[in-house]
Backbone as CSV, one residue per row, in Angstrom:
resi,resn,N_x,N_y,N_z,CA_x,CA_y,CA_z,C_x,C_y,C_z
1,MET,-2.462,-7.987,-14.607,-3.926,-7.163,-13.971,-5.077,-7.835,-14.340
2,LYS,-5.908,-7.675,-13.391,-7.364,-7.895,-13.796,-8.331,-6.807,-13.353
3,VAL,-9.610,-6.510,-14.292,-10.261,-5.423,-13.691,-11.806,-6.241,-13.652
4,GLU,-12.114,-5.846,-12.378,-13.602,-6.132,-12.085,-14.495,-5.066,-12.193
5,ILE,-15.551,-5.411,-12.884,-16.722,-4.414,-13.121,-17.928,-4.468,-12.801
6,ASP,-18.675,-3.774,-12.200,-19.862,-3.797,-11.653,-20.736,-2.565,-12.133
7,LYS,-21.900,-2.910,-12.763,-22.747,-1.678,-13.426,-23.458,-0.711,-12.260
8,VAL,-23.515,0.322,-12.662,-24.087,1.431,-11.733,-25.726,1.735,-12.171
9,GLU,-26.436,1.946,-10.828,-27.756,2.091,-11.225,-28.158,3.579,-11.992
10,LYS,-27.143,4.367,-11.436,-27.433,6.069,-12.440,-26.705,5.949,-13.504
11,GLN,-27.489,6.468,-14.497,-27.269,6.675,-15.967,-27.501,7.919,-16.644
12,THR,-27.372,9.051,-15.930,-27.636,10.326,-16.897,-26.351,10.407,-17.240
13,PRO,-26.340,11.292,-18.195,-24.935,11.875,-18.838,-24.276,12.488,-18.084
14,GLU,-24.887,13.546,-16.889,-24.108,14.197,-15.759,-23.289,13.039,-15.034
15,ASP,-24.028,12.465,-14.707,-23.594,11.087,-13.773,-22.296,10.472,-14.601
16,ILE,-22.393,10.210,-16.024,-21.374,8.970,-16.454,-20.072,10.166,-16.262
17,TYR,-20.497,11.268,-17.085,-19.398,11.950,-17.531,-18.775,12.897,-16.269
18,LYS,-18.983,12.638,-14.891,-18.220,13.320,-13.690,-16.814,12.563,-13.881
19,LEU,-15.859,13.743,-13.323,-14.259,13.557,-13.254,-14.059,12.408,-12.532
20,GLY,-13.518,11.553,-12.930,-12.824,10.252,-12.366,-13.743,8.969,-12.663
21,ASN,-15.027,9.205,-13.028,-15.656,8.202,-13.465,-15.389,7.108,-14.697
22,VAL,-15.628,5.912,-14.697,-15.482,4.918,-15.973,-16.488,4.672,-16.256
23,PHE,-16.624,4.404,-17.765,-17.687,4.034,-18.502,-17.419,2.730,-19.550
24,VAL,-18.356,2.202,-19.829,-18.291,1.306,-21.125,-18.980,1.712,-22.016
25,ALA,-18.733,2.119,-23.243,-19.040,2.326,-24.480,-19.701,1.122,-25.219
26,GLU,-20.195,1.536,-26.304,-20.988,0.831,-27.416,-19.733,-0.592,-27.925
27,ASP,-18.589,0.066,-28.134,-17.670,-0.591,-28.555,-16.725,-1.593,-27.339
28,ASN,-17.267,-1.637,-26.274,-16.870,-2.405,-25.197,-15.642,-2.025,-25.004
29,ASN,-14.823,-0.798,-25.236,-13.982,-0.192,-24.596,-14.249,0.455,-23.245
30,LEU,-13.245,0.504,-22.241,-13.238,1.332,-21.137,-13.385,2.490,-21.152
31,TYR,-13.618,3.763,-20.613,-13.248,5.182,-20.709,-13.394,5.860,-19.402
32,LEU,-11.996,6.636,-19.004,-11.949,7.455,-17.823,-12.304,8.688,-18.471
33,VAL,-13.108,9.679,-17.494,-13.079,10.987,-17.802,-12.024,11.601,-16.810
34,SER,-11.277,12.342,-17.532,-10.010,12.945,-16.825,-10.164,14.269,-16.899
35,HIS,-9.150,14.620,-15.963,-8.639,16.203,-16.223,-7.453,16.483,-16.923
36,LEU,-7.250,17.677,-17.936,-5.802,17.868,-18.202,-5.018,18.847,-17.408
37,GLU,-3.992,18.961,-17.688,-2.936,20.060,-17.251,-3.329,21.610,-17.665
38,ASN,-3.904,21.501,-18.830,-4.349,22.862,-19.195,-5.776,23.523,-18.823
39,GLY,-6.348,22.596,-17.614,-7.585,22.769,-17.161,-8.771,22.446,-17.895
40,GLY,-8.401,21.768,-19.163,-9.591,20.961,-19.704,-9.938,19.462,-19.481
41,TYR,-11.073,18.465,-19.913,-11.066,17.608,-19.836,-10.926,16.762,-20.862
42,CYS,-10.861,15.381,-20.573,-10.725,14.302,-21.714,-10.929,13.034,-21.298
43,LEU,-11.606,12.287,-22.527,-11.523,10.958,-22.311,-10.357,10.290,-22.444
44,VAL,-9.947,8.772,-21.599,-8.828,8.214,-21.699,-9.413,6.672,-22.102
45,ASN,-9.319,6.347,-23.455,-9.545,5.073,-23.449,-8.954,3.898,-23.098
46,LEU,-9.322,3.500,-21.974,-8.155,2.556,-20.956,-7.947,1.336,-21.793
47,THR,-9.031,0.660,-22.642,-8.649,-0.437,-23.186,-7.575,-0.481,-24.291
48,LEU,-7.421,0.963,-25.057,-6.544,1.282,-26.068,-5.476,2.044,-25.429
49,ASN,-5.430,2.686,-24.471,-4.389,3.494,-23.756,-3.929,4.745,-24.681
50,GLN,-5.736,5.409,-24.981,-5.264,6.505,-25.903,-6.457,7.547,-25.257
51,VAL,-6.052,8.986,-25.483,-6.707,9.956,-25.160,-7.618,10.100,-26.307
52,VAL,-8.555,10.255,-26.284,-9.578,10.162,-27.663,-10.556,11.495,-27.322
53,ALA,-10.398,12.340,-26.641,-11.321,13.481,-26.855,-10.701,14.446,-25.788
54,GLN,-10.585,15.742,-26.064,-10.175,16.972,-25.271,-10.840,18.266,-25.584
55,VAL,-11.659,18.581,-24.421,-12.545,19.713,-24.468,-12.161,20.518,-23.233
56,ARG,-13.009,21.614,-22.996,-12.786,22.423,-22.136,-13.434,22.143,-20.594
57,THR,-14.653,22.026,-21.073,-15.637,21.939,-19.872,-16.449,20.294,-19.839
58,PRO,-16.736,19.765,-18.934,-17.484,18.498,-18.750,-18.540,18.683,-19.429
59,LEU,-19.173,19.476,-19.689,-20.648,19.621,-20.604,-20.259,19.712,-22.116
60,ASP,-19.012,20.135,-22.195,-18.558,19.935,-23.936,-18.544,18.732,-23.992
61,LEU,-17.838,17.948,-23.028,-17.367,16.492,-22.948,-18.854,15.924,-23.363
62,ILE,-19.874,15.903,-22.715,-21.093,15.348,-22.762,-21.800,15.675,-24.370
63,GLU,-21.711,16.906,-24.708,-22.181,17.321,-25.772,-21.553,16.607,-27.180
64,LYS,-20.312,16.669,-27.370,-19.441,15.861,-27.959,-19.351,14.436,-27.981
65,GLU,-19.519,13.674,-26.842,-19.157,12.459,-26.608,-20.287,11.397,-26.277
66,TYR,-21.213,11.749,-25.793,-22.245,11.215,-24.862,-23.143,10.430,-26.156
67,ARG,-23.023,9.233,-25.607,-23.855,8.240,-26.537,-25.021,7.654,-25.078
68,THR,-26.514,7.467,-26.125,-27.184,6.714,-25.056,-26.706,5.184,-24.567
69,THR,-26.066,4.743,-25.581,-25.342,3.385,-24.868,-24.267,3.162,-24.003
70,ASP,-23.782,4.766,-23.581,-22.891,4.556,-22.477,-23.144,4.172,-21.294
71,LYS,-22.335,3.229,-20.516,-23.179,2.957,-19.038,-21.843,3.279,-17.877
72,LEU,-22.558,3.707,-17.138,-21.273,3.878,-15.961,-21.267,2.768,-15.443
73,ILE,-20.025,2.496,-14.948,-19.138,1.160,-14.237,-18.694,1.612,-13.174
74,ASP,-18.805,0.685,-11.782,-17.552,0.642,-11.066,-16.534,-0.126,-11.043
75,VAL,-15.407,0.582,-11.132,-13.937,-0.625,-11.690,-13.456,-0.893,-10.472
76,LYS,-12.486,-2.164,-10.480,-11.721,-2.145,-9.211,-10.479,-3.135,-10.063
77,ILE,-9.576,-2.681,-9.776,-8.478,-3.453,-10.613,-7.511,-3.937,-9.610
78,VAL,-7.286,-5.198,-9.791,-6.649,-6.161,-8.685,-5.654,-6.799,-9.592
79,ARG,-4.403,-7.240,-8.582,-3.311,-8.016,-9.101,-3.809,-9.538,-9.840
80,ALA,-3.476,-10.193,-10.957,-3.946,-11.238,-11.054,-3.263,-12.258,-10.564
């Protein structure tokens, strides 16, 4: 599997932390904003295959996890 990445122009925290978005953090790991079965939200570290944050609302996710170095990206997964 190969991941193709393009950076996106919009970079507000609200844009980055929308459900289903993928961003790259300062540690160069890729993170997916996801929804939990219990109604909460989480960040999934796609690089390490780990859930790294679980909160009740998207705003809580921004307040807890947002860093100014987070960059929204457009990800396409293709077969290698």
